[in-house]
Every structure is written in structure tokens, then in C-alpha cells.
C-alpha positions as CSV (number, residue, x, y, z in Angstrom):
1,M,12.4,-93.6,2.1
2,I,12.2,-94.5,5.7
3,Q,15.1,-95.9,7.7
4,Y,14.5,-97.3,11.1
5,H,17.2,-97.8,13.7
6,T,17.3,-99.1,17.3
7,T,20.1,-100.0,19.6
8,P,19.7,-103.2,21.7
9,G,18.9,-102.3,25.3
10,S,17.7,-98.8,24.4
11,S,14.2,-97.5,24.4
12,V,15.1,-94.9,21.8
13,I,14.1,-95.3,18.2
14,E,15.6,-93.2,15.4
15,I,13.7,-92.9,12.2
16,S,15.0,-91.1,9.1
17,V,12.6,-89.9,6.4
18,E,13.9,-88.6,3.1
19,G,12.0,-88.1,-0.2
20,K,8.6,-89.6,-0.6
21,I,7.0,-92.0,1.9
22,T,5.5,-95.2,0.5
23,D,2.7,-97.2,2.1
24,L,4.9,-100.3,2.3
25,E,7.7,-98.5,4.0
26,L,5.3,-96.9,6.5
27,R,3.6,-100.2,7.3
28,E,7.0,-101.8,7.9
29,A,8.1,-98.9,10.2
30,I,4.8,-99.0,12.2
31,E,5.1,-102.8,12.7
32,R,8.7,-102.5,13.9
33,M,7.7,-99.7,16.3
34,R,4.8,-101.8,17.6
35,G,7.2,-104.6,18.3
36,D,9.7,-102.3,20.0
37,L,6.9,-100.8,22.1
38,E,5.8,-104.3,23.2
39,L,9.4,-105.1,24.1
40,N,10.3,-101.8,25.8
41,G,7.0,-100.3,26.9
42,K,6.9,-96.5,26.6
43,T,9.6,-95.5,24.2
44,R,11.2,-92.3,22.8
45,V,11.4,-91.5,19.1
46,L,13.8,-89.2,17.3
47,E,12.6,-88.6,13.7
48,R,14.8,-86.9,11.1
49,I,12.9,-85.5,8.2
50,E,15.0,-84.1,5.3
51,H,14.2,-83.4,1.7
52,F,10.6,-84.6,2.3
53,S,8.7,-84.7,-1.0
54,G,5.4,-86.2,0.0
55,I,3.5,-89.2,1.1
56,E,1.5,-91.7,-1.0
57,P,-2.3,-91.2,-0.4
58,K,-2.5,-94.9,0.8
59,A,0.3,-94.2,3.2
60,L,-1.5,-91.2,4.7
61,W,-4.5,-93.5,5.4
62,T,-2.2,-96.1,6.9
63,D,-0.7,-93.4,9.2
64,L,-4.1,-92.3,10.4
65,T,-5.5,-95.9,10.9
66,L,-2.4,-97.7,12.2
67,G,0.2,-95.0,13.1
68,V,-1.9,-92.9,15.5
69,S,-2.5,-95.8,17.9
70,V,1.3,-96.5,18.0
71,A,2.1,-92.8,18.4
72,R,-0.1,-92.7,21.5
73,K,2.3,-95.1,23.2
74,V,5.4,-92.9,22.7
75,A,6.6,-91.0,25.8
76,R,8.8,-88.4,24.1
77,A,9.4,-87.4,20.4
78,A,12.0,-85.2,18.9
79,V,11.5,-84.1,15.3
80,V,14.5,-82.9,13.4
81,A,13.5,-81.3,10.1
82,D,14.8,-79.1,7.4
83,A,11.4,-77.6,6.4
84,G,9.9,-74.7,8.4
85,W,6.4,-76.0,7.8
86,I,7.2,-79.2,9.7
87,H,8.3,-77.1,12.7
88,A,5.2,-75.0,12.5
89,S,2.9,-78.0,12.4
90,M,4.3,-79.6,15.6
91,H,1.4,-78.1,17.6
92,L,-0.9,-80.6,15.8
93,A,0.9,-83.5,17.4
94,R,-1.1,-83.0,20.5
95,F,-4.2,-84.4,18.7
96,F,-2.4,-87.7,17.9
97,T,-0.1,-88.4,20.9
98,K,0.3,-87.7,24.6
99,A,4.0,-87.6,24.1
100,E,6.1,-84.6,24.9
101,V,7.1,-83.4,21.4
102,K,9.8,-80.9,20.5
103,A,11.1,-79.7,17.1
104,F,14.7,-79.1,16.2
105,R,16.5,-77.8,13.1
106,V,18.9,-80.1,11.1
107,N,21.9,-78.5,12.6
108,E,20.5,-79.3,16.1
109,L,20.6,-83.0,15.8
110,E,23.0,-83.6,18.7
111,Q,20.8,-81.4,20.9
112,A,17.8,-83.4,19.9
113,R,19.6,-86.6,20.8
114,A,20.5,-85.2,24.2
115,W,16.9,-84.1,24.8
116,I,15.4,-87.4,23.8
117,N,17.8,-89.2,26.1
118,A,17.3,-86.9,29.1
């Protein structure tokens, strides 16, 4: 499940991911982000990932074909996750975005919010 949240007048997007990601959910989130980027220009993203159980193969292809071009327009990204392998894979982000990316643990959510807004 993907939940997408913005606050009017803010260039920060908060995305929560839990369980398995479907292609439909991912497409909807990418389109919303594309619209927010057009409206706000460079934006910042805080992504919370908890209890992640996978991604549909079609959604993985969607992420590579549509999501990467959107990710390249993000200025800063904070990833808050409960899985160690997600933290360990953050170095791969440099292949997909020019954004400054930083990983946080779930209990560091407020620090992530402070960093993304700095």
C-alpha cells in the first residue's frame, strides 16, 4: 500500500509504503509526484517504508520506466525504514537521482522530518 501526502504551500511530499506495492498504486503516486513537481519545481521527499513485503513485477518495470525520470527532479530525499537492507541499499540511489539522500531508522522519523525541511 502507498499513501501519498502533501501540505498546501509546501514542497515536501511524504510517502508511506507498507506491505506489497502494486503497479496501480505506484502509477498513481508517480503521477501525483509529477504534478507536484510541475507545481513546485524541485521538491523534497520523505518516504517511510515499514513492513515491506515486495513489489509486483509490473510495478518494478513502472518504477524503472516512469519513476526514475521523476526521481531525478527531487532535490532531497529522506528514507525512513524498518529493514536494514533498505538502509544498506541507499548508496544505489545515486544511479537514479541527483538528490541528496539520507536513510533513517523508524524511531528517527522526527529527525528525518527536520532534515528534509532544513
